[in-house]
N, C-alpha and C positions, 0 to 999 in steps of 0.2 A: 656397214658400208651401204650406201644408197646410190641410186642412179637418178640423174636429173636431166631434163631437157632445158636448154637455155635458148631463148628467142630474143634477138636484138633487132630493132627496127632503126635503120640508119638512113637518113635522107641525103647523105653525101656519098662520095666515092669511098667504099669500104675495102678496096682491094689490098691496101697496106695491112689493115687489121686481119683480114682473111689469110693473107700469106703468112703473117706472123703467127697466128693461131695454128695453121697447118704445119709450120716449121717447128712448133712446140709439140707436134704429134696429135693434134686434135682434128677429128673429122669435121669438116664444116660444109654445110649446104647453104647456098645463097639463091634466093628467088626474089622477084620484085617488080610489081606493077601496082601502084596505089591509085587512088581516085584522081590525084593531081599529077601523076606521072611516075617516073621510075623511082623506086626505093630499093634498099638492100635489106631484105629480111633474112637474117642469118640464124640457122638452126644448128645446134650442137647437142650431142648426148655425152654427158660427162659424169665422172664420179663425184659424189657429194663433196669430198675433200678438196676438189679442184675449183670449187665455186669461187672462193675468194680471189684466187689468181686470175681466173677467167673474167670475172667482173672487173677486176683491176685493169686488165688489158683493154676491155671495152671502154672503160672510163678514160684510160690514158689516150687512146686513139680518137675517141669520140665522146667528149665529156657530156654532151647533151643527148646522147642516145637513150632511147627507151628500151629497156629489156625486161623480160619476165622469166621466172624460173618455176618449173613444176616437177613434182615427183613423177617418176616413170614406173609403171607396174611391170612392163615387159619390154625387152629389147631383143630383136632378132637380126642376125647376120650383120654384125658390126664390121667396120673397115679398119684394117691395121695399116697405118701410114709409116713411112720410114721415120725412125726416131720416136715412134710411139712408145708409150710406157709399157705396153704388153706385147708379147711376141705374136700372139694370135687372138683374134676376136672370138668370143663364144658364139655358138649357134643360137642359143636363146638364154636370156636372163629373165627370171621371173621373181616378183616379190611374193613372199610367202603369204598365204591366206590370213595368218595370224599377225602379219606385219612384222614378224620377228627377224626378218632378214631376206636375203636374196638367195635363190636357188638356181644353179646353172643347169641348162639342158644342153645336150650335145656333148661333144668330147674334144673341142678344138682349143681349149685354153681356159684361162681364169680372168675374171674381171678385176 
């Protein structure tokens, strides 16, 4: 299992996509001011296995959106939304030094 950060840059109203992703249980952060005006830069931390569906949602709502995906080494203090896949977010998730997996810190749940 791996943890990823997904960043999507959308130059149009992204509220419908954001609400859809949140309804599916994803924590979504939106910021945005570009050089030419307002943009929607969407950040999400997801499990690797969710990438296909999340990328599909982005393409469905904004077919021309630019998005990037990166591996995450550590996650701290996640948010658990209503309908989220896990009941509680862990205090800390860290990738092992040998790259062999993820190790949980804290005692609040499982990723």
